[in-house]
C-alpha positions in Angstrom: 179.2 54.4 -230.9 179.1 51.8 -227.7 182.5 51.6 -226.1 183.4 47.5 -224.7 184.5 47.7 -220.6 186.0 44.7 -219.4 185.8 44.5 -215.4 186.7 42.2 -213.1 184.2 41.6 -209.9 185.9 40.2 -207.1 183.6 37.1 -205.7 182.9 38.7 -202.3 181.4 41.9 -204.2 179.6 39.2 -206.2 178.4 37.5 -203.2 176.8 40.8 -200.9 175.1 41.5 -204.6 173.1 38.2 -204.8 172.2 38.7 -200.7 170.5 42.7 -201.3 169.1 40.9 -204.4 167.3 38.5 -202.2 167.1 40.8 -199.7 164.6 43.1 -201.4 162.9 40.4 -203.2 161.9 38.5 -199.8 161.2 41.9 -198.2 157.5 42.2 -198.8 157.0 38.1 -198.7 158.3 38.6 -195.2 156.1 41.8 -194.5 152.7 39.7 -195.7 153.5 36.8 -193.5 153.9 39.2 -190.7 150.6 41.1 -191.5 149.2 37.6 -191.9 150.2 36.3 -188.5 149.2 39.5 -186.9 145.4 39.0 -188.3 146.1 35.2 -187.2 146.5 36.8 -183.4 144.2 39.0 -183.9 141.8 36.9 -184.7 142.7 34.1 -182.4 142.3 36.3 -179.6 138.6 37.3 -180.9 137.1 34.3 -181.7 137.3 33.2 -177.5 138.3 29.6 -179.0 140.9 27.5 -177.2 144.1 25.9 -179.2 142.4 22.1 -178.6 138.8 23.5 -180.2 140.7 25.0 -183.3 142.4 21.8 -183.8 139.5 19.9 -184.0 137.4 22.5 -186.0 140.1 22.1 -188.5 140.3 18.3 -188.7 136.2 18.1 -188.8 137.1 20.2 -192.1 139.6 18.4 -193.3 137.6 15.4 -192.8 134.5 16.8 -194.4 136.7 18.1 -197.4 138.5 14.9 -197.7 134.6 13.1 -198.4 133.1 15.6 -200.9 136.1 14.8 -202.9 135.4 11.4 -203.2 
């Protein structure tokens, strides 16, 4: 038969526990984001485009997409 026990957990401990849980949950997301940024930097370097050229390419593509949507 199970025994019911009550324990008091201080608010400070609960706060640390919540922070640890959040860090464990966000860790993989942060790692994925860092990998995406590294990929972007590498692709940027390999493309040879300037920042201004990329900006214009993006603007043009957005105009085309907007026109296709109607």
